[in-house]
Biopython code that builds the backbone (N, CA, C, O; Angstrom):
import numpy as np
from Bio.PDB.StructureBuilder import StructureBuilder

atoms = [
    (1, "ASP", "N", (19.087, -15.804, -25.629)),
    (1, "ASP", "CA", (17.556, -15.622, -26.235)),
    (1, "ASP", "C", (16.276, -16.337, -25.791)),
    (1, "ASP", "O", (15.954, -17.525, -25.787)),
    (2, "GLY", "N", (15.961, -15.764, -25.602)),
    (2, "GLY", "CA", (14.517, -16.317, -24.829)),
    (2, "GLY", "C", (13.812, -15.596, -25.773)),
    (2, "GLY", "O", (13.121, -14.886, -25.043)),
    (3, "ASP", "N", (13.641, -15.421, -26.450)),
    (3, "ASP", "CA", (12.686, -14.321, -26.756)),
    (3, "ASP", "C", (12.024, -15.681, -28.078)),
    (3, "ASP", "O", (12.681, -16.354, -28.872)),
    (4, "LEU", "N", (10.182, -15.642, -27.777)),
    (4, "LEU", "CA", (10.141, -16.620, -28.795)),
    (4, "LEU", "C", (9.708, -15.693, -30.034)),
    (4, "LEU", "O", (10.036, -16.210, -31.101)),
    (5, "GLY", "N", (9.228, -14.782, -30.133)),
    (5, "GLY", "CA", (8.872, -13.560, -30.443)),
    (5, "GLY", "C", (7.265, -13.481, -30.197)),
    (5, "GLY", "O", (6.444, -13.480, -31.114)),
    (6, "MET", "N", (7.002, -13.427, -29.050)),
    (6, "MET", "CA", (5.743, -13.106, -28.698)),
    (6, "MET", "C", (5.594, -12.028, -28.101)),
    (6, "MET", "O", (5.775, -12.147, -26.889)),
    (7, "ALA", "N", (5.229, -10.586, -28.580)),
    (7, "ALA", "CA", (4.904, -9.744, -28.157)),
    (7, "ALA", "C", (3.784, -9.719, -27.087)),
    (7, "ALA", "O", (2.657, -10.214, -27.098)),
    (8, "THR", "N", (4.691, -8.715, -25.812)),
    (8, "THR", "CA", (3.901, -8.510, -24.447)),
    (8, "THR", "C", (3.568, -7.158, -24.403)),
    (8, "THR", "O", (4.384, -6.263, -24.624)),
    (9, "SER", "N", (1.798, -6.890, -23.983)),
    (9, "SER", "CA", (1.292, -6.071, -23.959)),
    (9, "SER", "C", (1.512, -5.417, -22.706)),
    (9, "SER", "O", (1.840, -6.175, -21.793)),
    (10, "SER", "N", (1.423, -4.292, -22.451)),
    (10, "SER", "CA", (1.135, -3.656, -20.950)),
    (10, "SER", "C", (-0.214, -3.735, -20.914)),
    (10, "SER", "O", (-0.972, -3.851, -21.877)),
    (11, "SER", "N", (-0.555, -3.651, -19.466)),
    (11, "SER", "CA", (-1.962, -3.339, -19.133)),
    (11, "SER", "C", (-3.167, -2.501, -20.054)),
    (11, "SER", "O", (-4.299, -2.767, -20.460)),
    (12, "LEU", "N", (-2.076, -1.147, -20.141)),
    (12, "LEU", "CA", (-2.810, 0.040, -20.388)),
    (12, "LEU", "C", (-2.861, -0.876, -21.858)),
    (12, "LEU", "O", (-3.813, -1.655, -21.897)),
    (13, "GLU", "N", (-2.114, -0.878, -22.860)),
    (13, "GLU", "CA", (-2.396, -1.300, -24.371)),
    (13, "GLU", "C", (-3.881, -2.295, -24.520)),
    (13, "GLU", "O", (-4.817, -2.362, -25.318)),
    (14, "VAL", "N", (-3.526, -2.894, -23.433)),
    (14, "VAL", "CA", (-4.740, -3.872, -23.314)),
    (14, "VAL", "C", (-6.246, -3.378, -23.357)),
    (14, "VAL", "O", (-7.177, -3.647, -24.116)),
    (15, "LEU", "N", (-6.126, -2.545, -22.240)),
    (15, "LEU", "CA", (-7.356, -1.812, -22.079)),
    (15, "LEU", "C", (-7.547, -0.820, -22.854)),
    (15, "LEU", "O", (-8.689, -0.362, -22.820)),
    (16, "HIS", "N", (-6.351, -0.016, -23.983)),
    (16, "HIS", "CA", (-7.022, 0.815, -24.736)),
    (16, "HIS", "C", (-8.001, -0.059, -25.815)),
    (16, "HIS", "O", (-9.097, 0.270, -26.270)),
    (17, "ALA", "N", (-7.275, -1.193, -26.042)),
    (17, "ALA", "CA", (-7.734, -2.231, -26.983)),
    (17, "ALA", "C", (-9.217, -2.209, -26.886)),
    (17, "ALA", "O", (-9.920, -1.662, -27.736)),
    (18, "ILE", "N", (-9.891, -3.090, -25.349)),
    (18, "ILE", "CA", (-10.291, -3.322, -25.543)),
    (18, "ILE", "C", (-12.011, -1.915, -25.179)),
    (18, "ILE", "O", (-13.198, -1.865, -25.500)),
    (19, "PHE", "N", (-11.033, -1.078, -24.368)),
    (19, "PHE", "CA", (-12.301, -0.004, -24.939)),
    (19, "PHE", "C", (-11.522, 1.416, -25.331)),
    (19, "PHE", "O", (-11.212, 2.321, -24.556)),
    (20, "PRO", "N", (-11.378, 1.368, -26.262)),
    (20, "PRO", "CA", (-10.590, 2.402, -27.867)),
    (20, "PRO", "C", (-11.444, 3.563, -27.126)),
    (20, "PRO", "O", (-12.616, 3.544, -26.749)),
    (21, "GLY", "N", (-10.487, 4.554, -27.046)),
    (21, "GLY", "CA", (-10.966, 6.093, -27.156)),
    (21, "GLY", "C", (-11.192, 6.695, -26.092)),
    (21, "GLY", "O", (-11.135, 7.918, -25.965)),
    (22, "ARG", "N", (-11.578, 5.589, -24.886)),
    (22, "ARG", "CA", (-12.047, 5.693, -23.577)),
    (22, "ARG", "C", (-10.759, 6.295, -22.661)),
    (22, "ARG", "O", (-9.609, 6.165, -23.078)),
    (23, "VAL", "N", (-10.993, 6.829, -21.637)),
    (23, "VAL", "CA", (-9.706, 7.821, -20.723)),
    (23, "VAL", "C", (-10.556, 6.788, -19.497)),
    (23, "VAL", "O", (-10.394, 7.579, -18.568)),
    (24, "ALA", "N", (-11.005, 6.103, -19.118)),
    (24, "ALA", "CA", (-12.182, 5.831, -17.431)),
    (24, "ALA", "C", (-13.220, 5.025, -18.045)),
    (24, "ALA", "O", (-13.719, 5.079, -19.169)),
    (25, "LEU", "N", (-13.433, 4.261, -17.046)),
    (25, "LEU", "CA", (-14.665, 3.358, -17.018)),
    (25, "LEU", "C", (-15.532, 3.358, -15.731)),
    (25, "LEU", "O", (-15.219, 3.558, -14.557)),
    (26, "ASN", "N", (-16.742, 3.065, -16.329)),
    (26, "ASN", "CA", (-17.285, 3.095, -14.713)),
    (26, "ASN", "C", (-17.484, 2.020, -13.835)),
    (26, "ASN", "O", (-16.740, 1.052, -13.992)),
    (27, "PHE", "N", (-18.321, 1.978, -12.952)),
    (27, "PHE", "CA", (-18.518, 0.494, -12.137)),
    (27, "PHE", "C", (-18.699, -0.628, -13.102)),
    (27, "PHE", "O", (-17.642, -1.232, -13.285)),
    (28, "GLU", "N", (-19.665, -1.071, -13.743)),
    (28, "GLU", "CA", (-19.900, -2.272, -14.377)),
    (28, "GLU", "C", (-18.237, -2.424, -15.181)),
    (28, "GLU", "O", (-17.330, -3.101, -14.697)),
    (29, "GLU", "N", (-18.161, -1.874, -16.084)),
    (29, "GLU", "CA", (-16.922, -2.046, -16.816)),
    (29, "GLU", "C", (-15.996, -2.237, -16.117)),
    (29, "GLU", "O", (-15.286, -3.149, -16.540)),
    (30, "LEU", "N", (-15.478, -1.538, -14.716)),
    (30, "LEU", "CA", (-14.787, -2.190, -13.857)),
    (30, "LEU", "C", (-14.185, -3.804, -13.240)),
    (30, "LEU", "O", (-13.218, -4.566, -13.225)),
    (31, "ALA", "N", (-15.654, -3.594, -12.756)),
    (31, "ALA", "CA", (-16.498, -5.268, -12.584)),
    (31, "ALA", "C", (-16.117, -5.976, -13.166)),
    (31, "ALA", "O", (-15.504, -6.828, -12.522)),
    (32, "ARG", "N", (-16.155, -6.204, -14.745)),
    (32, "ARG", "CA", (-15.792, -6.574, -15.954)),
    (32, "ARG", "C", (-14.139, -7.110, -15.640)),
    (32, "ARG", "O", (-13.465, -8.103, -15.367)),
    (33, "THR", "N", (-14.094, -6.074, -15.828)),
    (33, "THR", "CA", (-12.155, -5.954, -15.641)),
    (33, "THR", "C", (-11.610, -6.702, -14.774)),
    (33, "THR", "O", (-10.911, -7.617, -15.209)),
    (34, "ILE", "N", (-11.728, -6.582, -13.616)),
    (34, "ILE", "CA", (-10.937, -7.041, -12.705)),
    (34, "ILE", "C", (-11.925, -8.246, -11.628)),
    (34, "ILE", "O", (-11.687, -8.296, -10.421)),
    (35, "ASP", "N", (-12.900, -9.054, -12.209)),
    (35, "ASP", "CA", (-13.162, -9.784, -12.017)),
    (35, "ASP", "C", (-13.967, -9.779, -10.294)),
    (35, "ASP", "O", (-13.785, -10.642, -9.436)),
    (36, "LEU", "N", (-15.025, -8.314, -10.145)),
    (36, "LEU", "CA", (-15.361, -8.328, -8.742)),
    (36, "LEU", "C", (-16.465, -7.588, -9.277)),
    (36, "LEU", "O", (-16.551, -6.910, -10.302)),
    (37, "SER", "N", (-17.454, -7.908, -8.201)),
    (37, "SER", "CA", (-18.807, -7.340, -8.136)),
    (37, "SER", "C", (-18.510, -6.020, -8.081)),
    (37, "SER", "O", (-17.679, -5.360, -7.457)),
    (38, "LYS", "N", (-19.760, -5.660, -9.226)),
    (38, "LYS", "CA", (-20.161, -3.882, -9.097)),
    (38, "LYS", "C", (-20.389, -3.988, -7.627)),
    (38, "LYS", "O", (-19.288, -3.756, -7.129)),
    (39, "GLU", "N", (-21.131, -4.187, -6.808)),
    (39, "GLU", "CA", (-21.685, -3.809, -5.804)),
    (39, "GLU", "C", (-20.167, -3.135, -4.600)),
    (39, "GLU", "O", (-19.875, -2.000, -4.222)),
    (40, "TYR", "N", (-19.491, -4.619, -4.324)),
    (40, "TYR", "CA", (-18.435, -4.652, -4.228)),
    (40, "TYR", "C", (-17.254, -3.403, -3.889)),
    (40, "TYR", "O", (-16.736, -2.980, -2.855)),
    (41, "ILE", "N", (-17.119, -3.007, -5.640)),
    (41, "ILE", "CA", (-16.220, -1.949, -5.788)),
    (41, "ILE", "C", (-17.178, -0.311, -5.370)),
    (41, "ILE", "O", (-16.633, 0.730, -5.004)),
    (42, "GLU", "N", (-18.659, -0.520, -5.562)),
    (42, "GLU", "CA", (-19.147, 0.589, -5.298)),
    (42, "GLU", "C", (-19.034, 1.089, -3.948)),
    (42, "GLU", "O", (-18.523, 2.202, -3.817)),
    (43, "ASN", "N", (-19.446, 0.426, -2.857)),
    (43, "ASN", "CA", (-19.347, -0.021, -1.512)),
    (43, "ASN", "C", (-17.928, 0.586, -0.637)),
    (43, "ASN", "O", (-17.848, 1.494, 0.191)),
    (44, "THR", "N", (-16.618, -0.557, -1.347)),
    (44, "THR", "CA", (-15.406, -0.079, -0.735)),
    (44, "THR", "C", (-14.885, 1.407, -1.265)),
    (44, "THR", "O", (-14.266, 2.242, -0.606)),
    (45, "ALA", "N", (-15.305, 1.489, -2.611)),
    (45, "ALA", "CA", (-15.045, 2.851, -3.016)),
    (45, "ALA", "C", (-15.194, 4.461, -2.372)),
    (45, "ALA", "O", (-14.409, 5.353, -2.053)),
    (46, "ALA", "N", (-17.189, 4.199, -2.387)),
    (46, "ALA", "CA", (-17.901, 5.324, -1.639)),
    (46, "ALA", "C", (-17.171, 5.115, 0.109)),
    (46, "ALA", "O", (-17.407, 6.101, 0.807)),
    (47, "LYS", "N", (-16.585, 4.305, 0.628)),
    (47, "LYS", "CA", (-15.600, 4.561, 1.958)),
    (47, "LYS", "C", (-14.361, 4.783, 1.582)),
    (47, "LYS", "O", (-13.512, 4.204, 2.260)),
    (48, "GLY", "N", (-13.948, 5.512, 0.618)),
    (48, "GLY", "CA", (-12.297, 5.323, 0.460)),
    (48, "GLY", "C", (-11.290, 4.386, 0.410)),
    (48, "GLY", "O", (-10.076, 4.569, 0.321)),
    (49, "ARG", "N", (-12.016, 3.208, 0.487)),
    (49, "ARG", "CA", (-10.605, 2.537, 0.345)),
    (49, "ARG", "C", (-10.869, 0.884, -0.875)),
    (49, "ARG", "O", (-10.724, -0.331, -0.740)),
    (50, "PHE", "N", (-11.217, 1.624, -1.746)),
    (50, "PHE", "CA", (-10.999, 0.957, -2.914)),
    (50, "PHE", "C", (-9.370, 0.954, -3.556)),
    (50, "PHE", "O", (-8.853, 2.053, -3.754)),
    (51, "PRO", "N", (-8.690, -0.135, -3.831)),
    (51, "PRO", "CA", (-7.318, 0.338, -4.079)),
    (51, "PRO", "C", (-7.187, 1.401, -5.205)),
    (51, "PRO", "O", (-6.153, 2.057, -5.330)),
    (52, "ILE", "N", (-8.151, 1.539, -5.938)),
    (52, "ILE", "CA", (-8.374, 2.253, -7.363)),
    (52, "ILE", "C", (-8.424, 3.235, -7.417)),
    (52, "ILE", "O", (-9.530, 3.707, -7.151)),
    (53, "ARG", "N", (-7.405, 4.128, -7.752)),
    (53, "ARG", "CA", (-7.860, 5.882, -7.840)),
    (53, "ARG", "C", (-8.989, 6.255, -8.446)),
    (53, "ARG", "O", (-8.722, 6.434, -9.634)),
    (54, "SER", "N", (-10.006, 6.443, -8.251)),
    (54, "SER", "CA", (-11.303, 7.187, -9.104)),
    (54, "SER", "C", (-11.409, 8.532, -9.024)),
    (54, "SER", "O", (-10.711, 9.366, -8.446)),
    (55, "VAL", "N", (-12.404, 8.624, -9.702)),
    (55, "VAL", "CA", (-12.085, 10.531, -9.849)),
    (55, "VAL", "C", (-13.862, 11.023, -10.150)),
    (55, "VAL", "O", (-14.535, 10.127, -10.659)),
    (56, "LYS", "N", (-14.344, 11.899, -9.962)),
    (56, "LYS", "CA", (-16.011, 12.251, -10.303)),
    (56, "LYS", "C", (-15.809, 13.070, -11.221)),
    (56, "LYS", "O", (-15.014, 13.998, -11.078)),
    (57, "ILE", "N", (-16.569, 12.848, -12.445)),
    (57, "ILE", "CA", (-16.901, 13.709, -13.875)),
    (57, "ILE", "C", (-18.330, 13.643, -13.969)),
    (57, "ILE", "O", (-19.112, 12.732, -14.241)),
    (58, "ASN", "N", (-18.454, 14.772, -13.693)),
    (58, "ASN", "CA", (-20.327, 15.102, -13.502)),
    (58, "ASN", "C", (-21.210, 14.330, -12.835)),
    (58, "ASN", "O", (-22.206, 13.752, -13.271)),
    (59, "GLY", "N", (-20.580, 14.383, -11.285)),
    (59, "GLY", "CA", (-21.347, 13.824, -10.301)),
    (59, "GLY", "C", (-20.957, 11.821, -10.713)),
    (59, "GLY", "O", (-21.106, 10.977, -9.829)),
    (60, "ARG", "N", (-20.683, 11.602, -11.541)),
    (60, "ARG", "CA", (-20.328, 10.130, -11.756)),
    (60, "ARG", "C", (-18.739, 9.832, -11.207)),
    (60, "ARG", "O", (-17.829, 10.631, -11.428)),
    (61, "ARG", "N", (-18.561, 8.639, -10.505)),
    (61, "ARG", "CA", (-17.396, 8.027, -10.455)),
    (61, "ARG", "C", (-17.099, 6.995, -11.102)),
    (61, "ARG", "O", (-17.679, 5.911, -11.145)),
    (62, "VAL", "N", (-15.682, 7.535, -11.882)),
    (62, "VAL", "CA", (-15.397, 6.366, -13.132)),
    (62, "VAL", "C", (-13.633, 6.700, -12.164)),
    (62, "VAL", "O", (-13.120, 7.403, -11.294)),
    (63, "PHE", "N", (-13.345, 5.568, -13.158)),
    (63, "PHE", "CA", (-11.696, 5.024, -13.083)),
    (63, "PHE", "C", (-11.107, 5.186, -14.381)),
    (63, "PHE", "O", (-11.619, 5.110, -15.498)),
    (64, "PRO", "N", (-10.148, 5.381, -14.085)),
    (64, "PRO", "CA", (-9.311, 6.080, -15.250)),
    (64, "PRO", "C", (-8.465, 5.118, -15.342)),
    (64, "PRO", "O", (-7.971, 4.426, -14.452)),
    (65, "ILE", "N", (-8.222, 5.096, -17.178)),
    (65, "ILE", "CA", (-7.873, 3.620, -17.473)),
    (65, "ILE", "C", (-6.571, 3.436, -17.116)),
    (65, "ILE", "O", (-6.184, 2.268, -17.161)),
    (66, "ALA", "N", (-5.831, 4.221, -16.792)),
    (66, "ALA", "CA", (-4.491, 4.512, -16.087)),
    (66, "ALA", "C", (-4.649, 4.713, -14.738)),
    (66, "ALA", "O", (-4.504, 5.909, -14.484)),
    (67, "ALA", "N", (-4.848, 4.151, -13.914)),
    (67, "ALA", "CA", (-4.683, 3.745, -13.185)),
    (67, "ALA", "C", (-5.106, 2.131, -13.046)),
    (67, "ALA", "O", (-4.146, 1.361, -12.999)),
    (68, "VAL", "N", (-6.377, 1.568, -12.978)),
    (68, "VAL", "CA", (-6.712, 0.611, -13.429)),
    (68, "VAL", "C", (-5.460, -0.485, -14.138)),
    (68, "VAL", "O", (-5.224, -1.603, -13.680)),
    (69, "ALA", "N", (-4.646, 0.218, -15.520)),
    (69, "ALA", "CA", (-3.365, -0.524, -15.794)),
    (69, "ALA", "C", (-2.081, -0.566, -14.579)),
    (69, "ALA", "O", (-1.170, -1.377, -14.738)),
    (70, "ASP", "N", (-2.082, 0.081, -13.733)),
    (70, "ASP", "CA", (-1.611, -0.014, -12.352)),
    (70, "ASP", "C", (-1.661, -0.825, -11.574)),
    (70, "ASP", "O", (-0.632, -1.428, -11.270)),
    (71, "TYR", "N", (-2.744, -1.090, -11.047)),
    (71, "TYR", "CA", (-3.705, -1.900, -10.378)),
    (71, "TYR", "C", (-3.111, -3.031, -11.094)),
    (71, "TYR", "O", (-2.513, -3.888, -10.444)),
    (72, "LEU", "N", (-3.216, -3.124, -12.391)),
    (72, "LEU", "CA", (-3.200, -4.681, -13.031)),
    (72, "LEU", "C", (-2.308, -5.216, -12.934)),
    (72, "LEU", "O", (-2.140, -6.392, -12.612)),
    (73, "ASP", "N", (-1.243, -4.068, -13.323)),
    (73, "ASP", "CA", (0.570, -4.025, -13.416)),
    (73, "ASP", "C", (1.050, -4.683, -11.785)),
    (73, "ASP", "O", (1.592, -5.774, -11.609)),
    (74, "GLN", "N", (0.745, -3.865, -10.909)),
    (74, "GLN", "CA", (1.255, -4.841, -9.617)),
    (74, "GLN", "C", (0.549, -5.930, -9.357)),
    (74, "GLN", "O", (0.603, -6.375, -8.211)),
    (75, "GLY", "N", (-0.087, -6.452, -10.135)),
    (75, "GLY", "CA", (-1.170, -7.717, -9.329)),
    (75, "GLY", "C", (-1.881, -7.931, -8.449)),
    (75, "GLY", "O", (-1.471, -8.166, -7.312)),
    (76, "ALA", "N", (-3.083, -7.898, -8.774)),
    (76, "ALA", "CA", (-4.122, -7.724, -7.652)),
    (76, "ALA", "C", (-4.069, -8.739, -6.959)),
    (76, "ALA", "O", (-3.993, -9.927, -7.271)),
    (77, "PRO", "N", (-4.147, -7.820, -5.220)),
    (77, "PRO", "CA", (-3.943, -9.023, -3.842)),
    (77, "PRO", "C", (-4.512, -10.205, -4.520)),
    (77, "PRO", "O", (-5.081, -10.179, -5.611)),
    (78, "ARG", "N", (-4.314, -11.222, -3.796)),
    (78, "ARG", "CA", (-5.665, -12.073, -3.709)),
    (78, "ARG", "C", (-6.096, -12.738, -2.526)),
    (78, "ARG", "O", (-5.486, -12.941, -1.476)),
    (79, "ARG", "N", (-7.444, -13.093, -2.931)),
    (79, "ARG", "CA", (-8.493, -13.130, -2.050)),
    (79, "ARG", "C", (-8.650, -14.439, -1.149)),
    (79, "ARG", "O", (-8.809, -15.540, -1.677)),
    (80, "GLY", "N", (-8.595, -14.263, 0.299)),
    (80, "GLY", "CA", (-8.816, -15.900, 1.089)),
    (80, "GLY", "C", (-7.426, -15.876, 1.899)),
    (80, "GLY", "O", (-6.563, -15.072, 2.253)),
    (81, "ARG", "N", (-7.769, -17.393, 1.987)),
    (81, "ARG", "CA", (-6.714, -17.541, 3.105)),
    (81, "ARG", "C", (-5.091, -18.016, 2.501)),
    (81, "ARG", "O", (-4.885, -18.650, 1.466)),
    (82, "PRO", "N", (-4.044, -17.503, 3.476)),
    (82, "PRO", "CA", (-3.078, -17.755, 2.658)),
    (82, "PRO", "C", (-2.048, -19.239, 2.072)),
    (82, "PRO", "O", (-1.964, -20.441, 2.326)),
    (83, "THR", "N", (-1.690, -18.679, 1.570)),
    (83, "THR", "CA", (-1.399, -20.571, 0.991)),
    (83, "THR", "C", (-0.418, -20.930, 2.475)),
    (83, "THR", "O", (-0.054, -20.195, 3.393)),
    (84, "LYS", "N", (-0.173, -22.629, 2.165)),
    (84, "LYS", "CA", (1.023, -22.907, 3.250)),
    (84, "LYS", "C", (2.015, -22.185, 3.064)),
    (84, "LYS", "O", (2.557, -21.721, 4.067)),
    (85, "ALA", "N", (2.561, -21.866, 1.734)),
    (85, "ALA", "CA", (4.030, -21.190, 1.633)),
    (85, "ALA", "C", (4.311, -19.746, 2.195)),
    (85, "ALA", "O", (5.362, -19.202, 2.532)),
    (86, "GLU", "N", (2.790, -19.246, 2.175)),
    (86, "GLU", "CA", (2.475, -17.569, 2.491)),
    (86, "GLU", "C", (2.680, -17.428, 3.936)),
    (86, "GLU", "O", (2.997, -16.376, 4.491)),
    (87, "GLN", "N", (2.428, -18.826, 4.647)),
    (87, "GLN", "CA", (2.019, -18.915, 6.090)),
    (87, "GLN", "C", (3.621, -19.157, 6.811)),
    (87, "GLN", "O", (4.037, -18.706, 7.878)),
    (88, "ILE", "N", (4.416, -20.144, 5.679)),
    (88, "ILE", "CA", (5.327, -20.353, 6.361)),
    (88, "ILE", "C", (6.525, -19.416, 6.285)),
    (88, "ILE", "O", (7.532, -19.567, 6.977)),
    (89, "ALA", "N", (6.337, -18.360, 5.326)),
    (89, "ALA", "CA", (7.412, -17.387, 5.115)),
    (89, "ALA", "C", (6.842, -16.128, 6.134)),
    (89, "ALA", "O", (7.563, -15.182, 6.451)),
    (90, "ARG", "N", (5.287, -16.298, 6.636)),
    (90, "ARG", "CA", (5.712, -15.538, 7.423)),
    (90, "ARG", "C", (6.047, -15.697, 8.566)),
    (90, "ARG", "O", (6.529, -14.806, 9.266)),
    (91, "HIS", "N", (5.694, -17.678, 9.171)),
    (91, "HIS", "CA", (6.214, -18.007, 10.836)),
    (91, "HIS", "C", (7.596, -17.519, 10.601)),
    (91, "HIS", "O", (8.019, -16.605, 11.309)),
    (92, "THR", "N", (8.337, -18.039, 9.679)),
    (92, "THR", "CA", (10.298, -17.941, 9.629)),
    (92, "THR", "C", (10.255, -16.074, 9.680)),
    (92, "THR", "O", (11.403, -15.722, 9.948)),
    (93, "ALA", "N", (9.933, -15.639, 9.623)),
    (93, "ALA", "CA", (9.801, -14.079, 9.065)),
    (93, "ALA", "C", (9.687, -13.724, 10.539)),
    (93, "ALA", "O", (10.654, -13.164, 11.056)),
    (94, "GLY", "N", (8.684, -13.970, 11.222)),
    (94, "GLY", "CA", (8.953, -13.844, 12.669)),
    (94, "GLY", "C", (9.486, -14.536, 13.835)),
    (94, "GLY", "O", (9.620, -14.224, 15.018)),
    (95, "ALA", "N", (9.762, -15.623, 13.107)),
    (95, "ALA", "CA", (11.162, -16.570, 14.035)),
    (95, "ALA", "C", (12.045, -15.521, 13.845)),
    (95, "ALA", "O", (11.998, -14.638, 14.701)),
    (96, "ALA", "N", (12.828, -15.397, 12.954)),
    (96, "ALA", "CA", (13.674, -14.539, 12.797)),
    (96, "ALA", "C", (13.947, -13.091, 13.317)),
    (96, "ALA", "O", (15.057, -12.632, 13.588)),
    (97, "ALA", "N", (12.841, -12.503, 13.403)),
    (97, "ALA", "CA", (12.659, -11.030, 13.865)),
    (97, "ALA", "C", (13.068, -11.070, 15.482)),
    (97, "ALA", "O", (13.722, -10.197, 16.052)),
    (98, "GLU", "N", (12.382, -12.633, 16.267)),
    (98, "GLU", "CA", (12.115, -12.915, 17.827)),
    (98, "GLU", "C", (13.600, -13.366, 17.793)),
    (98, "GLU", "O", (13.987, -13.418, 18.960)),
    (99, "GLU", "N", (14.665, -13.738, 16.867)),
    (99, "GLU", "CA", (16.258, -13.598, 17.495)),
    (99, "GLU", "C", (16.545, -12.620, 17.626)),
    (99, "GLU", "O", (16.623, -12.159, 18.765)),
    (100, "VAL", "N", (16.843, -11.834, 16.470)),
    (100, "VAL", "CA", (17.053, -10.848, 16.527)),
    (100, "VAL", "C", (16.369, -9.813, 18.127)),
    (100, "VAL", "O", (16.830, -9.179, 19.076)),
    (101, "ARG", "N", (15.544, -10.063, 17.777)),
    (101, "ARG", "CA", (14.982, -9.266, 19.538)),
    (101, "ARG", "C", (15.735, -9.778, 20.975)),
    (101, "ARG", "O", (15.823, -9.020, 21.941)),
    (102, "SER", "N", (16.213, -11.023, 20.982)),
    (102, "SER", "CA", (16.521, -11.495, 22.193)),
    (102, "SER", "C", (18.467, -11.428, 22.176)),
    (102, "SER", "O", (19.105, -11.800, 23.161)),
]
sb = StructureBuilder()
sb.init_structure("model")
sb.init_model(0)
sb.init_chain("A")
sb.init_seg("    ")
for serial, (resi, resn, name, xyz) in enumerate(atoms, 1):
    if name == "N":
        sb.init_residue(resn, " ", resi, " ")
    sb.init_atom(name, np.array(xyz, "f"), 0.0, 1.0, " ", f" {name:<3s}", serial, name[0])
structure = sb.get_structure()
């Protein structure tokens, strides 16, 4: 019985609470929500490399709240150098694969 009486909310429920009645977010709203710069999102979305699906409505690019929630639920990729644990795991996996090949 690990239930502490706390209700857990999905990202979609939280986003609907923050943006009531909305089905999509613009660049500024998305930038504030996922803590990335608006310019970075605009540039990578224009190149088709942004990880959150976008759609154009009346010539404006927006991001469906459901797609933003999916991205948040997956866990946004961490930026920067890999941690020591990640480096060791990668090295160990590489060494194991090398043994299989020999």
